[in-house]
C-alpha positions, 0 to 999 in steps of 0.5 A: 898285112905288115905295117911299115915301122911297127914291130911285133912282140912275138912272145912276152917275157920278163928277163931279156928282150931278144930283138930280131927280124927276118929269118932270125925270128924262128931261131929266136923263138927256139932259143927262147923255148930252150932257155925257158925249159933249161933255166926257167927264164922267160925271154921276150921276142921282138920281131922288128919286121922293118928296119927303116923306119924302126919301131924304137917305141916297142924296143924301148918299152921291152927293154925298160921292162926286162932291163936287158937286150940282145940283138940277133941278125943274120950273118953277113959281111960288114956292119949291119943294123945291130952294129951300132945301137943308138 
């Protein structure tokens, strides 16, 4: 069961927080694997699971730990959830 408004840390990491949702989660995990194998860098992958409400607490904890954030979303026309970070 997916809890509304509760993100999930899919993979622990220390160098970068990769924040995503939906179909992008598998791509984010593949990218994290490739970065680790090529550069030895550990990437934390966060699956938002729901956008409204958004789990800012999990995002904040992750970014405070890594000091870096990258938001990935599926391509669509017009602005999306990652267009304006708050």
